[in-house]
PADRENMI-693845 format. One record per residue: residue number from 0; residue in three letters; y, x, z of N, C-alpha, C in turn. Coordinates in steps of 0.05 Angstrom, whole numbers, plus 5000, padded with zeros to 4 digits. Layout:
// residues N
+-----+-----+------+------+------+------+------+------+------+------+------+
|   n | res |  n_y |  n_x |  n_z | ca_y | ca_x | ca_z |  c_y |  c_x |  c_z |
+-----+-----+------+------+------+------+------+------+------+------+------+
| NUM | ALA |    Y |    X |    Z |    Y |    X |    Z |    Y |    X |    Z |
...
+-----+-----+------+------+------+------+------+------+------+------+------+
END
This chain:
// residues 79
+-----+-----+------+------+------+------+------+------+------+------+------+
|   n | res |  n_y |  n_x |  n_z | ca_y | ca_x | ca_z |  c_y |  c_x |  c_z |
+-----+-----+------+------+------+------+------+------+------+------+------+
|   0 | MET | 1614 | 0952 | 3949 | 1639 | 0967 | 3938 | 1661 | 0954 | 3936 |
|   1 | PRO | 1682 | 0967 | 3951 | 1709 | 0951 | 3950 | 1718 | 0947 | 3923 |
|   2 | ARG | 1734 | 0921 | 3918 | 1747 | 0916 | 3897 | 1767 | 0934 | 3894 |
|   3 | PRO | 1779 | 0937 | 3870 | 1803 | 0950 | 3866 | 1829 | 0931 | 3872 |
|   4 | ARG | 1849 | 0937 | 3881 | 1873 | 0923 | 3887 | 1893 | 0923 | 3864 |
|   5 | THR | 1909 | 0907 | 3862 | 1930 | 0910 | 3847 | 1949 | 0933 | 3857 |
|   6 | GLY | 1959 | 0944 | 3835 | 1977 | 0966 | 3842 | 1973 | 0986 | 3826 |
|   7 | PRO | 1984 | 1015 | 3829 | 1984 | 1036 | 3812 | 1953 | 1044 | 3812 |
|   8 | MET | 1941 | 1052 | 3792 | 1915 | 1066 | 3788 | 1916 | 1094 | 3768 |
|   9 | VAL | 1894 | 1117 | 3778 | 1903 | 1140 | 3765 | 1872 | 1145 | 3759 |
|  10 | PHE | 1863 | 1151 | 3730 | 1841 | 1160 | 3726 | 1841 | 1189 | 3717 |
|  11 | GLY | 1826 | 1202 | 3737 | 1821 | 1234 | 3731 | 1857 | 1243 | 3743 |
|  12 | ASP | 1863 | 1261 | 3721 | 1892 | 1278 | 3721 | 1909 | 1265 | 3706 |
|  13 | ASP | 1902 | 1239 | 3697 | 1925 | 1227 | 3682 | 1944 | 1212 | 3693 |
|  14 | TRP | 1964 | 1200 | 3680 | 1986 | 1186 | 3691 | 1980 | 1165 | 3702 |
|  15 | PRO | 1992 | 1157 | 3721 | 1982 | 1126 | 3737 | 1997 | 1107 | 3714 |
|  16 | GLY | 1977 | 1085 | 3719 | 1979 | 1058 | 3703 | 1978 | 1037 | 3725 |
|  17 | LEU | 1988 | 1012 | 3718 | 1985 | 0993 | 3732 | 1958 | 0972 | 3731 |
|  18 | PHE | 1939 | 0966 | 3750 | 1919 | 0953 | 3750 | 1927 | 0926 | 3764 |
|  19 | LEU | 1917 | 0904 | 3749 | 1932 | 0879 | 3762 | 1907 | 0860 | 3762 |
|  20 | ARG | 1897 | 0857 | 3789 | 1875 | 0839 | 3786 | 1880 | 0809 | 3770 |
|  21 | GLY | 1858 | 0795 | 3767 | 1864 | 0767 | 3754 | 1873 | 0752 | 3775 |
|  22 | ASP | 1864 | 0751 | 3793 | 1884 | 0733 | 3811 | 1912 | 0734 | 3817 |
|  23 | ASN | 1921 | 0759 | 3815 | 1948 | 0765 | 3820 | 1957 | 0760 | 3793 |
|  24 | ALA | 1952 | 0766 | 3768 | 1955 | 0760 | 3745 | 1964 | 0730 | 3740 |
|  25 | VAL | 1953 | 0709 | 3753 | 1951 | 0683 | 3752 | 1983 | 0684 | 3763 |
|  26 | ALA | 1981 | 0690 | 3788 | 2003 | 0686 | 3804 | 2033 | 0698 | 3788 |
|  27 | PHE | 2029 | 0724 | 3775 | 2048 | 0737 | 3766 | 2058 | 0721 | 3743 |
|  28 | ALA | 2037 | 0712 | 3730 | 2046 | 0690 | 3702 | 2059 | 0666 | 3712 |
|  29 | MET | 2057 | 0656 | 3733 | 2071 | 0629 | 3741 | 2097 | 0640 | 3750 |
|  30 | ALA | 2097 | 0657 | 3766 | 2126 | 0667 | 3776 | 2143 | 0672 | 3755 |
|  31 | LEU | 2133 | 0685 | 3737 | 2149 | 0695 | 3710 | 2161 | 0675 | 3699 |
|  32 | SER | 2137 | 0653 | 3686 | 2144 | 0632 | 3676 | 2169 | 0613 | 3689 |
|  33 | CYS | 2166 | 0606 | 3713 | 2180 | 0595 | 3730 | 2211 | 0609 | 3727 |
|  34 | TYR | 2214 | 0641 | 3729 | 2236 | 0650 | 3729 | 2248 | 0653 | 3703 |
|  35 | MET | 2233 | 0649 | 3683 | 2246 | 0649 | 3653 | 2256 | 0615 | 3649 |
|  36 | ASP | 2238 | 0601 | 3659 | 2255 | 0572 | 3658 | 2279 | 0571 | 3677 |
|  37 | GLY | 2288 | 0588 | 3684 | 2310 | 0584 | 3705 | 2314 | 0579 | 3730 |
|  38 | ASP | 2282 | 0580 | 3743 | 2279 | 0573 | 3772 | 2281 | 0599 | 3784 |
|  39 | ARG | 2300 | 0603 | 3794 | 2307 | 0631 | 3810 | 2313 | 0634 | 3837 |
|  40 | ASN | 2313 | 0609 | 3847 | 2323 | 0607 | 3878 | 2298 | 0607 | 3894 |
|  41 | PHE | 2275 | 0600 | 3886 | 2251 | 0600 | 3906 | 2241 | 0623 | 3914 |
|  42 | LEU | 2239 | 0630 | 3938 | 2221 | 0654 | 3953 | 2196 | 0656 | 3937 |
|  43 | SER | 2180 | 0637 | 3927 | 2154 | 0637 | 3917 | 2159 | 0649 | 3889 |
|  44 | VAL | 2178 | 0653 | 3876 | 2186 | 0660 | 3853 | 2200 | 0686 | 3846 |
|  45 | VAL | 2218 | 0689 | 3865 | 2230 | 0714 | 3867 | 2217 | 0736 | 3883 |
|  46 | ARG | 2204 | 0734 | 3898 | 2188 | 0758 | 3916 | 2162 | 0766 | 3903 |
|  47 | PRO | 2149 | 0747 | 3891 | 2125 | 0761 | 3876 | 2137 | 0775 | 3854 |
|  48 | LEU | 2154 | 0767 | 3840 | 2168 | 0785 | 3816 | 2183 | 0812 | 3828 |
|  49 | GLU | 2191 | 0813 | 3855 | 2199 | 0835 | 3864 | 2176 | 0853 | 3873 |
|  50 | GLU | 2160 | 0845 | 3881 | 2132 | 0862 | 3891 | 2120 | 0875 | 3862 |
|  51 | TYR | 2118 | 0856 | 3838 | 2106 | 0867 | 3816 | 2122 | 0894 | 3807 |
|  52 | LEU | 2150 | 0884 | 3808 | 2173 | 0905 | 3798 | 2168 | 0929 | 3814 |
|  53 | GLU | 2160 | 0930 | 3838 | 2155 | 0955 | 3857 | 2133 | 0968 | 3847 |
|  54 | ASP | 2106 | 0948 | 3846 | 2084 | 0969 | 3832 | 2092 | 0979 | 3799 |
|  55 | LEU | 2105 | 0972 | 3783 | 2113 | 0985 | 3761 | 2128 | 1007 | 3761 |
|  56 | ARG | 2148 | 1007 | 3783 | 2164 | 1031 | 3792 | 2151 | 1049 | 3800 |
|  57 | SER | 2126 | 1045 | 3823 | 2107 | 1065 | 3840 | 2088 | 1079 | 3812 |
|  58 | CYS | 2090 | 1074 | 3788 | 2069 | 1084 | 3771 | 2087 | 1108 | 3750 |
|  59 | ASN | 2107 | 1112 | 3764 | 2126 | 1137 | 3746 | 2108 | 1158 | 3758 |
|  60 | GLU | 2107 | 1182 | 3743 | 2098 | 1207 | 3747 | 2120 | 1227 | 3767 |
|  61 | PRO | 2108 | 1236 | 3789 | 2089 | 1243 | 3794 | 2073 | 1216 | 3820 |
|  62 | ALA | 2049 | 1211 | 3813 | 2040 | 1185 | 3826 | 2049 | 1189 | 3855 |
|  63 | GLN | 2057 | 1165 | 3865 | 2067 | 1164 | 3889 | 2042 | 1145 | 3908 |
|  64 | GLU | 2038 | 1161 | 3934 | 2016 | 1148 | 3952 | 2026 | 1129 | 3967 |
|  65 | PRO | 2006 | 1105 | 3965 | 1974 | 1106 | 3964 | 1977 | 1098 | 3934 |
|  66 | VAL | 1955 | 1113 | 3920 | 1945 | 1104 | 3890 | 1921 | 1104 | 3895 |
|  67 | GLN | 1907 | 1088 | 3877 | 1880 | 1084 | 3873 | 1869 | 1110 | 3848 |
|  68 | ARG | 1854 | 1122 | 3861 | 1844 | 1147 | 3840 | 1811 | 1138 | 3834 |
|  69 | LEU | 1812 | 1146 | 3812 | 1786 | 1142 | 3795 | 1778 | 1167 | 3782 |
|  70 | LYS | 1752 | 1168 | 3777 | 1741 | 1190 | 3758 | 1757 | 1189 | 3733 |
|  71 | PRO | 1757 | 1210 | 3712 | 1769 | 1206 | 3689 | 1763 | 1187 | 3675 |
|  72 | PHE | 1770 | 1176 | 3659 | 1769 | 1150 | 3645 | 1741 | 1148 | 3627 |
|  73 | GLU | 1740 | 1172 | 3619 | 1712 | 1174 | 3602 | 1693 | 1174 | 3615 |
|  74 | GLU | 1685 | 1182 | 3646 | 1663 | 1181 | 3663 | 1659 | 1149 | 3668 |
|  75 | CYS | 1681 | 1134 | 3666 | 1678 | 1111 | 3676 | 1670 | 1095 | 3655 |
|  76 | LEU | 1665 | 1101 | 3631 | 1654 | 1083 | 3612 | 1626 | 1085 | 3604 |
|  77 | PRO | 1616 | 1059 | 3604 | 1585 | 1060 | 3599 | 1576 | 1080 | 3575 |
|  78 | LYS | 1546 | 1090 | 3585 | 1540 | 1109 | 3565 | 1519 | 1090 | 3546 |
+-----+-----+------+------+------+------+------+------+------+------+------+
END
């Protein structure tokens, strides 16, 4: 089974939200922390933030393709 990727994700016909993989969350946290500490010149800081900003913008309704689509949320919960 393929792993979900960081990016917009839609449950059923709900609005898109952002799924952030754990490995990407660590990189995002480090880049955001560096940026907030004033380190705004390095490509390793600014580029990841630009990519996550684009991911956030892509969650606007209607969902822009490609988007990860799942069953409605209730169907994804364990019974």
